[in-house]
Phi, psi and omega in degrees: 000135178269118182266005187292335177282335178280318180235089187302336180299336180293344178284338190253350183200171169262107190268101177241047190224027178298331178297340175268312178200135171286175184262156174254126185278163179297318182295320180291324177297321179291322178299316180298319179297316179295321179302311183290328176296321177296325178293316181299318184270339188256337182057233180296333177295331176297317182299320180292318183297324183261010184301328184276353188298316179302319180292323175301319179295317178301320179295316179298314181298310183296324180288320184283328186240011170066037175255146174298138180302319181287349177255013182250128183230154180254132179226168181285332181188174181301314186301319179292317180298314183293317178297322177297320179294316180300319182297336181269355181267155175298140184290352180271004180297147179243127190253137167258126184234165176254135178299141177066021175289175183303130182304329179290350170268310187293308188299314181298323181291310183293317183292338178278354177085014176296144171292134183210163172219145181251147181241137181284145174264107180210194184292348180250028190300317181297317176297321180298319181293314183293323177295318179295324177295318180292317183284319190264335180058057182287160174257341178223132172247113182246132187200163172274135176300324176230126181290133187285341178268301187275338186082005177302131182248132178291134182284130183295324180291326179292321177301314180294325176296319176301314182294321181293325182277326181230074186299335181274349178287121180282128180251111185242120188238149170269123182254010187302318181266016187235302184296136184100351178258342187203163174295133183207135176235109183304316186295341180258356189278340187072009173284150175264337175209136170231121184233141180198165172264154186259005189271357180260262188285344179271355175059036189254009182071185187265157173091016180218156178194184187216159172223122174251130182235144171279161174299326183297319180275333180305315186284348180265350185271135173053045176299127174056028177249155175251140180277149175281348183284146180251130180244137178271358181267113183295341180279349180279121180274158183300330184276351180304120183294345176297335179290341179260314182281333184231052179288144176076198184280146175256133186283112184289338177294306184290317179286330173293324177297317177299321178298319179296319179296317178297320179299323179292318176300320178297323181293330177280327182095119182296330177295321177293318179297315180298316182297311182293321179298312185291324180297314181290320181292324178293320176297319181293317181297318178298319179295315182288325178296322180293340177265005178075023184261354180231131178292154182302318184293327178285328182294323190265008177292142184295314182254124184242152178268186179259014181244135176227134178248128184245134181282075182250145179277176185297321181299317179292319179300317177297323181293320179294319178298318181295335180275006178080027179257116180268123181208189182223139171282123179220136184060230179266007186212201181251129178259124173243156182211144183241136175233183190300335183274355176279149184234166177304331179295333177290318176296313179305316179297318179297313183293326179296313178297319182297320182286339180267000000 
């Protein structure tokens, strides 16, 4: 399928930068225009008309990613969701973190004064994590499902192994570079929290995100605390976590955009998206590995992300930019990323410029 009519930017460049920002479709742009036109013409009637939209989004999220609707919350982005979760935890929690993980994971934990230890990401990462759990005895392990620099993806079977071995250890993950790339069911993942922003792989534009929580972590958040938020709904109890994660009004434009993006992913089918993503990324990894650009241990991991980081210098990066290839410099190299709208010709174009 040619997606250039859905995402016109694809006509003008080779877009390998979804890890930086997903695209906005023509149809969603039209929906957003109609939404704001209703506001202009409807005033307070507009608010009433769109009042059910946040709940529709919760239903869409819970259905697509297997989270209980009552355990699904809407936030403006990952950082707000993660900080809200941290604020609700006991200050005596001990955190296990990954070195060079997303700053929005590391900084809030460290700046709040939580006791923590970091684990290196290398070919022995699973052994490193298990050893650190034994030595440090953390109460929370917080990590990105997919590392934003390297593209390293946490193995789902390993996550389940951790939970089976250490059932009291809370597993809190950033899903921003993960959800939308593959089939995923939160309730079967053994994660206690998955938090993410919707503007990358979910094609949801900016200003929206999600929080999925397990029953295990739900009961530990905001114990015996009162929220400063005021609710007009008499059925909402003070302990209701929506008073913490969703205080005040929710923007129907941003959350409606995410709902539209998710509906489009559903129309394509997450199994189809996962298959096409993995086929193209595997072909790319084989080509890059043959050129010595990917280490052996990263190449042979069972579960791979849609992000690849290549150790390329400034001259080559400038050459790729000049050739109309959109990507991002991250860490010591160039980060490229593939989504369902990318085709083998995009990889071929990248390799052609690289070879010359």
